N, C-alpha and C positions, 0 to 999 in steps of 0.2 A: 476434574476434567483432564483429559489426556493430551495437553499441548506440550510439544517438544520443540526446542530450537532446531531448525533444519539447516539454515544457511545464513551467512552474513554477506551481503553484497556491499563492498566498499565503494563509495563514490563521494565526491565533494560537491557542495553547493546544491543539495537536494531542494527542489521546489515543490514537487507533487508526485504522487504515485496512484496507480489504478490497475485493476484486473481486466483482462479481456473477457469477452462473453463466454468463452469456454472454461474459464477459471484455470487455464494452463499457463498463462503468461502474465508477466508483470511489466507495466510500462513505468519507467522512471523519468521524470523531467528534472533536469538540473540546469545550472547556469552554463554548463558545457554542452547542452543538447539533450536529446532523448536516447534512452537505452531500452531495448526490449529484452527481457530475461525469461528463460524457461524456469518455471518455479521448481520443478522436480530436480533439475541438475544445477540450477544457479547460473548456467551458462548464458552469457550475453549473445543473443542471436542477431541483433541489429543495433546500429548506432548511427546517429548523425551528430554534427558538431555545431548546431545552430542554437544560440542563446534563445530562451523562451520568450523574452520580452518583445512585445509588439510583433510577434510572428502570426501569420494567418492560420496556423494550425493549433494555436493555444487560445482557448476561450475562457479567460479568468472570470468573466461575468456569469458563465454557466457551469464553471468547474468541470470543463471538458477539454480533451486534447485529442488530436488525430494521431493514430498509430504510425508506425514506421515498418519498413521491411515487408514481410509477408502479411502484416496486419495494417498496412498503410491506408486501407479503405475503412477501417473500423474507428469509430469515435469512442474514446474511453471516458467514463466518468472518473474524476480524479478527486483526491483529497490532498490538502497541503497548505501552502502559503496563503492561498486565497480562501481557505475554508473548505467547504464541501461536506455533504452529509451522506454521500453514497457509502455503501458497504458497512452500515451500522448494524444490519441484521442479516441472518442467513436462513436458508431452508424455509421452514414453515413459520418463521418468526420467533421460535423458542430460543434461538441463539442470538446474542447481541454483544456489541463491544462498546466501550466508553473510556473516556480519559478522566481521571481524577487529578486535579491540580491543587498544589499547596505551595504557593509562592513560585519559586523556580523549579521545584520538584514536581514530578508527575508520575502517575502509575497508569499502565495500560491494563484494562480489565476486560475479561470475556465472561459472559454469563450463559449458562445452558440450563434451561428449565428452572430458572430462578436461583441456581447456585453460581456464585461469582468467584472467579479465580484471577489473582494478579499474575499476569504473564511476565511483565518486566517493569522496571522503574529506573529513573535516571534524573539528572538535572541538566543534561545536554539539550540543545535546541530541538524540541519535538516538532516535526512537520505534519504528521498525521498518522492515524491508524486506520486499518481497513480489514474487514472480514470478508472473505470471498463469498459469493452468493450461494455456493454449495456447502459452505461451512468447513471446508477442508484446509483452508489456509488463513493465516492471520499475519499481517505485516505491520511493522512499526518503522516509520520513516523518521530518521533523525538527520540532522544537518550533514553528517559525514558518512552515513550508512543506512542500509535497510536490513532489518532483522526479519527473517522469514521463519514462521512457526508453522508446524504441521499438526493437524488433528490426528492423533494416533488411532482414533476410531474410524478414520476414513479408509476407503478401499484402496 
């Protein structure tokens, strides 16, 4: 499969991540607030500085979070500290992602039509993985960063 590392977004205290409905933006929730990033450029296009805990815009029981900036009216499905099962499959369902754990070590895996590929692995605190609904992006959220991968077969 043609996954290539695209960008690393450095941030501390990551809590959760999610894609917008257009699959162009990534919302990151951290202990220092929310950040909205353009996936193609990696540029942060909006930021607030509110801790996520007990905020009216963070719904840990639903694994959802309200957006910020230009996407303030959008509710994002998120994966992270409180779990979440959004973004496990893409397109027609032939592409999927999963985590394989072995003690403190983990592997992020993506399968396409039954063929599975290890995208990355580590022993650092994994917060979540997500596959965009269009199958063009795969993200791995770790305590200190978000690694963004792009599907080379995407347009």
